[in-house]
N, C-alpha and C positions, 0 to 999 in steps of 0.2 A: 518584546517586541510580542504582540497577536499572531499565532498562526491560523492558516483554515483548523486544523485537528478544533481548538478551540472554540472553531464557530462550530464546529456539528457540535451539533444539546443531545444528551440518551447513549443509554447502556446499547452498543450496535455488535449484533453475531452473525454471524455468517449466512448467507443468502442464497439458495439453490443460485438466483439471478444471474449472482457474480463470473463472475465471467474467468475460473481455478486453473489454467495453462499457462506457467514457468514462463513470463516473461510480463505477463494477464499486473496490469495494476492491482489489482490484490494481492495476486500472487509475493509482486514487491513489496505492498507495502506491510505482508506477515515474512519474509524474508528480509525488510526492515529489521524487525521489530526482534527477531529472530537472531540477529548479528549487535545490537544493538548499537543501530546504524542510528543515526538523528532524522526522522520527521519529510519527511527530501520528497514532495509528490513526483511520479517521473512511472515510465512502462518501457516495457518493446515493442513494435513493434512484433516480433515474431518470438525466438525464444530465446530467455535474454542475453547478453553481451556479443551477440553474435545478430544483429539482424539493427539496425539502429533502431534508439533510442532516442522517447519522446520525454522533453520534458516543459518544468507544471504550466511553462507561458503559454505551452501550447496542446493544454489537456483537456476538454468537458469538466463541468461544474461534474458528471455524470462516473466519467474517468477519478475526480479528485476524490470521490465521495466512496470511490472502490476500491483504493488505495488507502485515502483515510479507515471503513471498513477493516483493511485487510493487517492492518498497521497495530488497527486499537481492540481487532480478535487474539495475535498477538504477542501485546502484552501482556491484555486481560486475563492467560491465557499461565502463560513465568515459564518460558519456558525460555530461555535463550544459549547460545551456544559456549557453555565449552572449553574458551583455550588454557 
């Protein structure tokens, strides 16, 4: 099954216009990659886990793109949590 990530073409790098605050779509994408969690667009209204979580069905296309870029940046960096 194809995912949204499959539909985003080309190599992405971090852009200064992506909100990188803790809990943002970009931050959650990079965190999911770091912890080797599956691709699952979401973000938090404020800080992660202490504010409401927004799921992909409620996200805008630009928020999904920010999550995707964060996830890809994390995967391309190759750094992952050592358990």
